[in-house]
KOLLOFI-916672 format. One line per field, with one value per residue (C-alpha): residue number from 1; x, y, z. Coordinates in Angstrom, 2 decimals. Layout:
! residues N
nr <- [NUM  ...] $
x <- [X  ...] $
y <- [Y  ...] $
z <- [Z  ...] $
//
This chain:
! residues 761
nr <- [1  2  3  4  5  6  7  8  9  10  11  12  13  14  15  16  17  18  19  20  21  22  23  24  25  26  27  28  29  30  31  32  33  34  35  36  37  38  39  40  41  42  43  44  45  46  47  48  49  50  51  52  53  54  55  56  57  58  59  60  61  62  63  64  65  66  67  68  69  70  71  72  73  74  75  76  77  78  79  80  81  82  83  84  85  86  87  88  89  90  91  92  93  94  95  96  97  98  99  100  101  102  103  104  105  106  107  108  109  110  111  112  113  114  115  116  117  118  119  120  121  122  123  124  125  126  127  128  129  130  131  132  133  134  135  136  137  138  139  140  141  142  143  144  145  146  147  148  149  150  151  152  153  154  155  156  157  158  159  160  161  162  163  164  165  166  167  168  169  170  171  172  173  174  175  176  177  178  179  180  181  182  183  184  185  186  187  188  189  190  191  192  193  194  195  196  197  198  199  200  201  202  203  204  205  206  207  208  209  210  211  212  213  214  215  216  217  218  219  220  221  222  223  224  225  226  227  228  229  230  231  232  233  234  235  236  237  238  239  240  241  242  243  244  245  246  247  248  249  250  251  252  253  254  255  256  257  258  259  260  261  262  263  264  265  266  267  268  269  270  271  272  273  274  275  276  277  278  279  280  281  282  283  284  285  286  287  288  289  290  291  292  293  294  295  296  297  298  299  300  301  302  303  304  305  306  307  308  309  310  311  312  313  314  315  316  317  318  319  320  321  322  323  324  325  326  327  328  329  330  331  332  333  334  335  336  337  338  339  340  341  342  343  344  345  346  347  348  349  350  351  352  353  354  355  356  357  358  359  360  361  362  363  364  365  366  367  368  369  370  371  372  373  374  375  376  377  378  379  380  381  382  383  384  385  386  387  388  389  390  391  392  393  394  395  396  397  398  399  400  401  402  403  404  405  406  407  408  409  410  411  412  413  414  415  416  417  418  419  420  421  422  423  424  425  426  427  428  429  430  431  432  433  434  435  436  437  438  439  440  441  442  443  444  445  446  447  448  449  450  451  452  453  454  455  456  457  458  459  460  461  462  463  464  465  466  467  468  469  470  471  472  473  474  475  476  477  478  479  480  481  482  483  484  485  486  487  488  489  490  491  492  493  494  495  496  497  498  499  500  501  502  503  504  505  506  507  508  509  510  511  512  513  514  515  516  517  518  519  520  521  522  523  524  525  526  527  528  529  530  531  532  533  534  535  536  537  538  539  540  541  542  543  544  545  546  547  548  549  550  551  552  553  554  555  556  557  558  559  560  561  562  563  564  565  566  567  568  569  570  571  572  573  574  575  576  577  578  579  580  581  582  583  584  585  586  587  588  589  590  591  592  593  594  595  596  597  598  599  600  601  602  603  604  605  606  607  608  609  610  611  612  613  614  615  616  617  618  619  620  621  622  623  624  625  626  627  628  629  630  631  632  633  634  635  636  637  638  639  640  641  642  643  644  645  646  647  648  649  650  651  652  653  654  655  656  657  658  659  660  661  662  663  664  665  666  667  668  669  670  671  672  673  674  675  676  677  678  679  680  681  682  683  684  685  686  687  688  689  690  691  692  693  694  695  696  697  698  699  700  701  702  703  704  705  706  707  708  709  710  711  712  713  714  715  716  717  718  719  720  721  722  723  724  725  726  727  728  729  730  731  732  733  734  735  736  737  738  739  740  741  742  743  744  745  746  747  748  749  750  751  752  753  754  755  756  757  758  759  760  761] $
x <- [0.00  1.31  2.50  0.12  1.48  2.21  0.27  3.51  6.61  10.00  13.20  15.70  18.90  17.57  16.49  19.98  21.80  19.78  20.01  23.80  24.03  21.82  23.56  26.64  24.61  23.31  26.88  27.92  24.94  24.83  27.79  26.40  23.43  23.19  20.77  19.60  17.71  17.72  18.14  14.48  13.41  12.06  14.29  11.40  7.64  5.41  6.29  4.77  7.33  5.70  8.10  7.72  8.18  8.25  10.65  12.69  10.32  12.03  15.20  13.35  12.43  15.90  17.63  15.21  15.61  19.38  19.47  17.08  18.86  22.24  21.13  18.28  18.87  15.28  13.70  10.78  8.01  7.12  3.82  4.37  2.02  0.59  1.51  5.15  4.98  4.16  7.51  9.88  12.90  11.15  8.50  11.10  13.04  9.88  8.62  12.04  12.09  8.49  6.84  3.04  1.36  -1.28  -3.75  -4.33  -7.41  -5.44  -3.21  -6.25  -7.71  -9.28  -10.99  -14.78  -17.57  -19.20  -18.74  -19.82  -20.85  -22.21  -25.89  -26.15  -22.68  -24.08  -26.93  -26.05  -22.30  -22.23  -24.68  -23.00  -24.78  -23.44  -23.94  -23.64  -22.35  -22.89  -22.89  -24.99  -22.44  -19.17  -17.24  -18.58  -18.61  -20.04  -17.05  -14.87  -13.41  -14.42  -11.25  -11.03  -8.31  -4.95  -4.42  -1.07  0.10  -3.01  -6.12  -9.12  -11.00  -13.98  -15.57  -18.84  -21.66  -24.74  -25.65  -29.04  -29.00  -26.91  -26.46  -26.61  -24.53  -23.94  -20.54  -19.61  -17.94  -17.87  -14.83  -12.42  -10.57  -11.17  -9.72  -12.25  -15.13  -13.91  -13.73  -17.24  -18.96  -16.86  -16.83  -13.80  -15.30  -14.35  -12.37  -9.27  -11.23  -13.70  -16.65  -18.70  -18.43  -21.85  -23.82  -27.26  -28.74  -28.96  -29.72  -28.07  -27.59  -24.65  -22.88  -20.94  -22.78  -22.34  -20.54  -20.77  -19.04  -15.58  -13.99  -13.31  -11.87  -13.00  -11.21  -12.71  -13.29  -10.34  -10.70  -7.81  -8.88  -5.87  -3.51  -4.81  -4.77  -1.09  -0.22  -2.09  -0.36  3.06  2.35  0.85  4.09  6.03  7.38  7.81  5.76  6.82  4.48  4.67  1.34  1.23  0.15  2.87  6.14  6.27  8.71  6.85  8.28  5.34  3.74  0.74  -2.44  -1.98  -4.02  -6.12  -4.39  -1.75  -4.38  -6.63  -3.69  -2.68  -6.20  -7.17  -4.09  -4.70  -8.42  -7.61  -4.73  -4.74  -1.65  0.62  2.41  2.24  4.12  4.26  7.71  7.85  10.78  11.83  13.40  15.38  17.30  19.59  18.90  17.43  17.64  21.28  24.28  26.47  23.84  23.22  20.45  19.51  17.13  15.60  13.55  11.04  9.78  7.51  3.80  1.66  -1.96  -4.26  -6.59  -9.49  -9.07  -8.97  -12.22  -13.81  -12.68  -14.22  -17.52  -17.94  -16.75  -14.03  -14.04  -13.36  -10.74  -8.90  -9.05  -7.57  -4.78  -3.94  -3.55  -1.19  0.87  0.97  2.29  4.89  6.07  6.21  8.59  11.15  10.84  11.52  8.47  7.67  4.74  6.77  10.26  10.96  10.23  12.58  15.37  14.71  14.94  18.20  19.71  18.61  20.14  23.52  23.34  22.46  25.82  28.05  31.18  31.35  31.44  30.64  27.41  26.86  23.84  21.57  22.12  21.32  18.04  17.12  17.94  15.96  12.98  13.00  13.38  10.47  8.31  9.27  8.79  5.34  4.31  5.74  5.60  3.25  5.46  6.93  10.43  10.15  8.77  11.67  14.19  12.74  13.14  16.79  17.70  16.06  18.05  21.26  20.51  19.94  23.32  25.00  23.27  24.34  27.97  27.79  29.19  27.96  27.34  30.45  32.65  31.85  34.62  37.20  36.79  39.00  41.98  44.97  45.74  49.03  47.31  44.54  47.10  48.93  45.70  44.53  47.76  47.85  44.29  44.77  47.73  45.76  42.84  45.16  46.31  42.70  41.83  44.51  42.98  39.45  39.72  40.23  37.28  35.14  35.72  35.14  31.94  30.62  28.08  26.40  26.33  24.76  22.24  21.16  20.74  18.63  16.48  15.83  14.67  12.37  10.90  10.51  8.37  6.27  5.71  4.79  2.22  0.61  0.61  -1.79  0.59  4.10  5.59  8.55  8.75  12.15  11.16  11.66  15.02  17.30  15.50  16.01  19.61  20.32  18.39  20.12  23.54  22.71  21.76  24.30  27.45  27.94  27.29  29.78  32.45  31.84  32.33  35.59  36.75  35.99  37.79  40.88  40.98  40.64  43.38  45.65  44.94  45.55  48.85  49.44  48.26  50.93  53.49  52.96  51.58  54.20  53.57  53.58  50.48  47.42  44.19  42.17  44.38  43.58  39.87  40.24  42.44  39.92  37.01  38.86  40.66  37.75  35.47  38.47  39.27  35.66  35.60  38.90  37.46  34.45  36.57  39.01  36.19  34.24  37.16  38.09  34.59  34.72  38.02  36.61  33.65  36.04  37.91  35.30  35.40  39.21  39.01  36.52  38.98  41.56  39.30  39.00  35.31  34.27  36.52  34.88  31.45  32.57  33.84  30.49  28.68  30.75  29.86  26.23  26.41  27.84  25.00  22.40  23.78  23.51  19.92  18.92  20.50  18.84  15.38  15.76  17.06  14.17  11.30  12.77  12.13  8.52  7.89  10.27  10.35  13.60  15.17  18.52  18.82  18.15  20.19  21.67  24.11  25.69  25.08  28.41  27.11  26.36  28.82  31.00  30.11  26.55  27.53  27.68  30.94  33.37  35.57  38.23  37.58  35.57  35.27  31.81  29.88  26.89  24.72  25.32  22.91  20.15  21.46  18.41  15.84  17.21  20.52  21.81  20.44  23.53  25.52  29.26  31.78  35.40  38.11  38.26  34.77  31.81  29.26  27.50  24.79  21.77  19.37  15.89  16.31  20.02  22.81  25.14  28.68  31.30  31.58  34.95  36.07  37.56  35.74  35.83  32.62  33.62  32.99  29.83  27.88  29.98  28.65  25.64  23.30  23.90  24.29  22.01  21.90  22.94  26.70  28.28  29.97  33.33  33.43  35.00  32.78  35.09  33.05  35.84  35.51  31.78  29.40  27.26  27.81  28.04  28.64  32.30  33.18  33.85  32.61  29.12  25.91  23.44  20.49  17.60  17.68  14.25  11.26  8.77  5.49  3.35  3.43  3.07  6.25  8.17  6.90  7.95  11.46  11.80  10.61  13.13  15.95  15.16  14.92  18.21  20.04  18.68  19.82  23.22  23.77  22.78  25.04  28.07  30.27  29.60  30.02  33.48  34.71  33.07  33.94  36.91  38.08  36.96  39.58  37.77  40.95  42.71  40.06  41.26  39.50  37.72  39.14  38.89  42.40  41.45  38.21  39.29  37.55  34.61  31.28  28.41  25.26] $
y <- [0.00  3.44  5.54  8.34  11.76  13.92  17.17  18.91  17.14  17.34  16.15  15.25  16.07  19.43  20.19  19.38  21.27  24.46  24.27  23.94  26.98  29.14  27.94  29.79  33.00  32.24  31.74  35.05  37.04  35.66  35.64  32.77  30.40  28.05  25.10  24.04  20.88  19.50  15.97  16.21  16.17  12.71  11.03  9.23  9.49  12.45  15.76  19.23  21.91  25.07  28.01  31.45  34.35  34.79  37.74  37.21  36.38  34.02  33.70  31.90  28.79  28.73  28.66  26.08  23.83  24.03  23.31  20.36  18.89  19.12  18.05  15.62  14.64  15.42  17.54  19.89  20.97  24.49  26.23  29.50  32.35  32.01  35.61  34.80  31.92  34.47  36.16  35.01  33.89  33.05  31.03  29.02  28.20  27.31  24.95  23.32  22.41  21.15  24.12  24.12  27.35  28.80  31.46  34.05  36.23  39.22  39.09  39.88  42.80  45.52  48.84  48.62  51.08  53.31  53.56  51.32  51.69  49.73  50.63  48.87  48.17  47.19  44.79  43.60  44.05  41.66  43.71  46.07  48.72  50.78  54.09  53.84  50.26  47.36  44.35  42.35  42.82  41.04  43.08  40.99  37.21  35.09  33.61  36.51  39.23  42.76  44.75  48.10  50.76  50.20  51.77  51.47  48.81  46.63  46.29  44.62  42.13  39.82  37.06  37.78  35.39  36.74  39.38  40.97  43.48  46.17  48.07  45.43  42.36  40.20  39.08  35.69  37.34  40.92  43.15  42.98  45.85  49.49  50.82  48.91  50.16  53.76  53.40  51.98  54.36  57.52  57.66  58.12  57.12  53.47  51.30  49.37  46.10  47.58  48.61  51.81  53.81  55.41  52.99  54.31  50.94  50.90  53.00  56.20  57.35  54.98  56.76  60.01  63.10  63.67  60.33  59.14  55.77  54.55  53.33  49.61  46.86  43.36  40.08  37.09  33.64  31.30  27.57  25.66  22.14  21.58  22.81  20.34  17.52  18.19  18.36  15.15  13.38  14.48  13.47  10.11  9.35  9.94  13.32  16.69  19.85  23.28  26.13  29.57  29.57  33.34  33.59  35.96  37.63  40.62  42.65  42.67  41.59  39.34  36.36  37.07  35.00  31.59  30.60  27.45  25.78  23.90  22.38  21.40  19.75  17.74  16.69  15.93  13.74  11.81  11.48  9.86  7.74  7.44  5.20  7.48  8.74  12.42  14.83  18.64  20.12  23.79  25.81  29.13  31.56  33.75  36.54  39.30  42.17  39.89  42.44  43.38  41.98  39.63  39.26  36.17  33.63  30.71  28.10  26.22  23.03  22.10  18.69  17.10  17.61  14.51  15.26  13.73  11.05  12.82  15.83  13.58  11.93  15.36  16.35  13.21  13.74  17.21  19.21  20.70  24.19  23.01  20.48  23.07  25.62  23.23  22.11  25.67  26.58  23.64  24.66  28.28  27.30  25.06  28.01  30.31  27.83  28.18  31.89  35.21  37.44  40.74  43.18  45.88  46.93  48.98  45.98  43.84  46.41  46.50  42.71  42.60  45.27  43.36  40.18  41.90  43.34  39.93  38.67  41.13  38.98  39.88  36.31  35.88  33.91  31.75  32.75  29.83  30.72  34.36  33.31  31.08  33.78  36.41  34.06  33.50  37.20  38.07  35.51  36.90  40.51  39.77  38.17  40.84  44.00  45.75  45.00  48.27  46.74  45.97  49.43  51.13  48.81  49.49  53.22  52.80  50.47  52.79  55.74  53.69  52.74  56.39  57.34  54.65  56.02  59.59  58.51  56.34  53.24  49.75  48.12  45.91  48.94  50.64  48.52  50.64  53.20  51.16  50.98  53.20  56.10  54.53  51.30  53.22  55.04  51.81  50.00  52.89  53.03  49.24  49.07  51.97  50.13  46.93  48.80  50.24  46.74  45.58  48.54  47.54  44.07  45.41  48.33  46.45  44.13  46.95  49.05  46.14  45.02  48.52  48.54  45.44  46.90  50.15  48.40  45.92  48.71  50.92  48.13  46.54  49.90  50.38  46.88  47.39  50.48  48.66  45.73  48.09  49.88  46.58  44.98  45.20  43.84  45.16  48.01  49.08  46.35  45.12  41.49  41.72  43.52  40.51  38.64  41.43  41.98  38.32  38.34  41.48  40.09  36.79  38.56  41.41  39.75  37.26  40.03  42.29  39.60  38.77  42.45  42.61  39.41  40.85  44.11  42.32  40.01  42.96  44.88  41.85  41.46  45.15  45.79  42.92  45.13  47.73  44.98  43.29  40.04  38.04  37.27  33.52  33.67  32.68  34.67  31.67  31.52  35.18  34.37  31.49  33.59  36.46  34.13  32.98  36.20  38.67  36.55  35.76  39.45  40.11  37.31  38.48  41.98  40.53  38.74  41.62  44.15  42.19  42.11  45.69  46.91  45.27  47.08  50.37  50.15  49.69  52.96  55.41  54.38  54.55  58.08  59.02  57.82  60.37  63.36  64.22  65.19  62.13  59.86  61.09  60.40  56.92  56.20  57.29  55.18  52.13  52.58  53.01  49.81  47.87  49.02  48.41  44.95  44.10  45.43  43.41  40.25  40.75  41.26  38.23  36.05  37.20  36.83  33.95  31.20  32.43  31.82  28.90  26.41  24.90  28.32  27.60  24.12  25.39  28.57  29.76  32.32  31.80  34.44  36.24  38.00  34.78  33.65  30.77  28.82  28.43  26.92  23.25  21.31  21.84  19.77  21.58  19.61  16.65  14.48  14.46  11.27  9.60  11.38  14.59  13.43  14.65  18.19  19.56  19.24  16.45  17.43  16.96  19.69  20.43  23.28  22.81  25.56  25.96  28.45  29.27  30.71  32.00  31.43  28.12  26.63  25.43  22.62  22.89  23.87  24.38  22.11  22.09  23.00  25.70  28.46  29.05  32.65  32.64  33.91  30.74  28.74  26.56  23.42  24.72  21.54  19.62  21.68  19.89  22.88  23.41  19.79  18.99  15.32  13.10  12.52  9.28  6.60  7.84  10.16  9.07  7.24  7.53  7.65  9.27  12.46  12.55  14.81  12.00  8.59  7.60  10.11  10.76  9.57  13.10  15.29  15.63  14.63  12.46  14.44  13.57  14.46  16.00  16.36  13.55  13.61  11.41  8.31  10.52  12.41  9.17  7.86  11.08  10.87  7.21  7.95  10.75  8.61  5.77  8.14  9.80  6.50  5.29  8.44  8.22  4.76  5.87  8.91  7.30  6.94  10.39  12.09  10.55  12.27  15.57  15.97  17.95  18.85  21.76  22.41  24.14  24.80  26.73  29.43  32.88  35.88  38.42  41.85  45.11  44.42  41.47  42.86  42.87  39.56  40.38  40.43  42.39  40.35] $
z <- [0.00  -0.92  1.97  2.93  2.06  5.11  5.42  6.44  5.15  6.88  5.16  7.88  5.99  4.81  8.38  9.72  6.95  7.34  11.11  10.91  8.63  10.81  13.96  12.76  12.78  16.27  17.53  16.00  17.26  20.81  23.13  25.20  24.88  27.88  27.94  31.37  32.24  28.70  30.12  31.09  27.44  26.47  23.89  22.22  21.91  20.99  22.64  22.51  23.35  24.73  24.81  26.37  26.54  22.76  22.85  19.69  16.82  14.32  16.42  19.24  17.24  15.66  19.06  20.44  17.39  17.74  21.48  21.27  18.24  20.00  23.47  22.80  19.15  18.19  15.44  15.99  13.63  14.80  14.34  12.48  11.57  8.08  7.24  8.05  5.59  2.90  3.42  0.71  2.73  6.02  4.22  2.30  5.44  7.42  4.72  4.46  8.16  8.24  9.98  10.25  9.06  11.40  10.34  13.07  13.18  14.47  11.38  9.22  11.17  9.01  9.85  9.80  9.03  11.66  15.41  18.29  21.95  24.93  25.44  28.82  30.30  33.69  32.93  29.40  28.75  25.76  23.67  21.18  19.12  16.27  14.53  10.75  11.01  8.61  10.92  8.45  5.68  4.83  7.42  10.31  10.67  13.47  15.24  14.12  16.35  17.25  18.00  19.79  19.22  20.90  24.35  26.16  23.71  24.09  21.92  23.56  21.40  21.78  19.71  17.90  18.89  17.07  14.50  15.24  12.43  10.71  14.00  16.74  17.61  20.66  21.89  23.26  26.26  27.49  27.00  29.94  31.55  32.34  29.07  26.96  29.10  28.79  25.02  24.76  27.22  27.10  30.91  33.16  36.52  36.07  38.47  37.39  37.32  34.82  37.05  36.80  40.01  39.48  37.32  36.41  35.63  31.87  28.82  27.62  31.21  31.48  28.62  28.83  27.55  23.80  23.45  19.84  20.14  19.23  16.03  15.71  13.55  12.69  12.01  10.17  11.67  11.15  10.41  12.02  10.98  8.73  11.44  13.99  11.44  10.67  14.37  15.22  12.33  13.56  17.17  16.25  14.40  17.63  16.51  18.20  17.75  18.99  19.80  21.36  23.21  23.70  20.06  18.84  19.71  22.06  24.14  27.44  30.79  31.64  29.91  27.72  28.23  26.65  23.62  23.82  20.85  22.83  25.13  22.22  20.46  23.51  24.47  20.87  20.32  23.54  22.84  19.48  20.82  24.64  24.66  22.61  25.75  24.82  27.08  27.21  27.91  29.07  27.72  29.24  26.75  29.13  27.38  28.58  26.12  23.47  20.63  21.15  19.32  21.43  24.14  26.26  26.73  28.99  27.58  30.50  30.24  32.90  33.93  31.30  31.95  31.60  30.73  33.38  32.03  33.77  31.49  28.42  29.54  30.05  26.57  25.06  26.89  25.40  28.41  26.28  27.70  31.25  30.15  28.07  30.89  33.45  31.13  30.14  33.81  34.28  31.25  32.44  35.85  34.19  32.07  35.08  36.75  33.92  33.09  34.76  34.54  36.22  36.07  34.31  33.23  36.38  38.58  36.50  36.89  40.64  40.88  38.93  41.18  44.29  42.87  42.44  45.96  47.35  46.12  48.01  47.73  44.04  42.74  39.06  38.86  35.76  33.69  34.69  38.35  37.59  35.97  38.92  41.47  39.51  39.39  43.15  43.86  41.55  43.34  46.74  45.65  44.22  47.52  49.86  47.71  50.18  53.19  54.63  54.61  50.90  50.14  51.94  50.33  46.89  47.44  48.50  45.65  43.10  44.46  44.27  40.65  39.82  41.25  39.17  36.07  36.83  37.26  34.14  35.87  36.69  40.00  40.04  39.22  42.54  44.10  42.26  45.04  47.41  45.02  45.73  43.38  42.24  41.29  39.52  37.34  36.54  35.66  33.50  31.50  31.14  29.89  27.51  26.00  25.76  24.21  21.58  20.63  20.46  18.25  15.75  15.49  15.32  12.90  9.58  10.09  11.45  8.34  5.97  7.70  8.49  5.60  7.03  10.54  9.31  7.05  9.73  12.27  10.00  8.59  12.00  13.39  10.42  10.76  14.49  13.90  11.33  13.68  16.52  14.37  13.32  16.80  19.70  22.36  21.60  23.63  21.47  18.83  20.00  19.56  15.77  15.81  16.31  13.54  11.02  12.03  11.32  8.05  6.81  7.74  6.07  2.83  2.73  4.11  1.24  -1.31  0.44  0.58  -3.07  -3.95  -2.01  -3.73  -7.18  -6.35  -5.02  -8.05  -10.43  -8.59  -8.80  -12.52  -13.22  -11.43  -9.01  -6.10  -6.78  -7.35  -3.97  -5.42  -7.38  -11.03  -10.45  -8.20  -10.30  -10.15  -8.96  -5.89  -5.19  -5.35  -2.89  -0.63  -0.59  0.20  3.33  4.23  4.40  6.64  8.86  9.25  10.22  12.77  14.27  14.57  16.34  18.93  19.45  19.55  22.12  24.55  23.71  24.50  27.93  28.58  27.31  29.69  32.62  31.94  33.19  36.89  36.76  35.38  38.08  40.71  39.47  40.17  43.88  43.71  41.74  43.80  47.00  45.48  44.49  48.00  49.48  46.91  47.86  51.54  50.57  48.55  51.50  53.74  51.05  50.41  54.10  54.18  51.10  52.50  55.88  54.36  52.08  54.91  57.11  54.64  52.65  55.24  55.58  51.89  51.28  54.19  52.85  52.28  53.97  52.48  48.96  49.19  45.88  47.33  50.74  53.38  53.87  56.97  58.82  61.45  60.28  63.36  62.16  58.84  58.10  58.52  55.68  53.50  51.42  48.25  47.14  44.10  42.55  42.98  41.45  43.97  42.01  39.37  41.65  41.27  39.52  42.23  44.45  45.97  49.53  51.70  53.78  52.25  51.76  52.16  51.29  52.07  48.36  48.03  49.96  47.25  47.28  45.16  47.07  46.36  44.97  41.37  41.93  43.08  46.05  45.12  44.89  42.35  40.72  40.71  37.24  34.17  32.05  31.72  28.81  30.86  32.48  31.80  34.33  37.26  38.71  38.56  34.87  33.77  30.86  31.78  34.71  35.02  33.86  35.95  34.81  37.80  41.02  43.45  46.43  49.62  51.54  49.54  49.05  50.81  52.10  53.56  57.19  59.89  60.20  56.71  55.53  58.33  56.85  58.62  56.78  55.39  53.14  49.47  49.65  51.91  51.24  53.11  50.88  48.74  45.65  46.59  47.02  43.69  41.97  43.49  42.49  38.98  38.49  39.91  37.52  34.58  35.48  35.78  32.44  30.70  32.40  30.94  27.44  27.46  29.18  26.11  24.71  28.07  28.55  25.42  26.23  29.90  31.09  34.54  36.65  39.27  42.07  44.05  41.29  40.97  41.94  43.38  41.22  41.83  39.93  38.70  36.54  35.20  31.57  31.04  33.24  31.46  32.86  33.23] $
//
């Protein structure tokens, strides 16, 4: 029997080839991309990857495809907006890697005739009337959307349920929020939750005087039958499907409401094939300045979500709305556990400042630890934001941030204030000399590649403005900038290099480059040389420029130290930072145990203000054992300390261990917290150097790996242990070739003097 043709076809070798090509661009654009918890991804069986926040448009799926292909050896068919498929280059790439096109109603929004208002917002909020409207015409469809004008980056919309005539329709649900109610009534006396303060009880009295309604747009009903068929086909074949459940990219600091599609796909697949073993894997796309060149990212994978059979039964019985709602809530909570979200940008800046102050010893925290610490601080701030201690602390931290901004320095550079004037002068001269050397290595490539830099900057800004104008959720349109920078570079760079190759070949043919090139050198060799030389010069400029920029940013605080007035301000700021750091640490250590019962056992950063006598027994060094495979969620609860560092990694979602003070994280995967899979047996299993074992074996008391107060907890622990050991056996051979050594004892202190390699997070 002939094989049934797939609705969306994926060719494996084309997928791998294109992914390899675009991975080069990802490596060039991002300074660091760290996967975390990728060992949790199932190696076989159907999987739906749900990723959020969708902050980088077409770059997000590219990074996720790359990480999952490298770490889990699986290929993903992503859902992509149908309008993106109509783009020439994006559409070609998406079809080549088996992407599934999805039509979105909001992509087809068009202005409609007339104006609309709410005749009775109190008693009948779903009834909409119009003035000069044509609801019975082609502009409006049952099941389509009614969209209000954008306010503060958001456009309220609601689904149309019934059409009563040319000037009256009924909505499926009422408009939510105070802005929508103001637009539809013209009144200002409305509470934040969308209630009239002085409701008259219906009729024109509930509208503002002389209110003539508001303009509006409509979107047609979208049939997604083919989309679901393609997804079900992929999942039934044991494949992977990727989706960004927020419905589109954005540049907000919080997650948008999730669309129902991911829940319908999961429930529909399990309803058709209950034994397929479908799992939903949450993926956190955590960026540091996502739109900027040479930025950083942490891609975090959460524990797979298994859809309860009760929800599948509800879905089969016709209770689809309730089943979808419950599953969406589960997926949302899973995404929250792997992302850093905050109500607004100011709150995010406050949290990041508090995180730096909570690490007063100045240790360089790896990016995954930074993400985890930010997440915990956001959770604590959200819970205690009305506490007077938090309010006062927020005011102090904001004032400190403002002083840093006025001085034009960064938080870690405040420590320059304690350096002697002689050392400041020496460091300044040394770094100026080093910067001059870096400039020599950077300048040629910078000049040659300047047209691409300028073009990518201008075009990305233009596309950002276009996207902002067409969106109802974007704030500044930054989510499209990285995509367009990569696309412009991908298109212009080869053309530019080809032009340089032609010019060099012509110059050689004309006069042998002013006689520099010998006559015996053939022209074909010049072509080959140019094709290698010009990209190499550009890459060298990138590497030199990156280090040079870090050095350049460190010059300002040194210059400030040379001026008496500025130096005095810097000294005061350093003292203020010390006090503020102590205050932040005290508040966190006071409120933390109230919110997290295992706060001390799962500490990420050790408390430097705690007396040493209260800490756990120490062991200078230890060899990692098999017990370290429980690092991501099941690690020994007793913290370990060493004379080489004060920063320790706690349990919970982190791992116990020491942090090296150097700046190299090339072997980051071998630290338990950041390991993408359980370690292999190749590591030492010596009990004498382990952190566990019998009392007296290494000076450590025996403690439980986790708190288990029910049979379900024990079953979950046992399940994760079995899964970890199975994966360890499968990856043993490959891990032996990949692993290196991380010498914890050789790490040195971070001081302002060796800050050339320091990277600001």
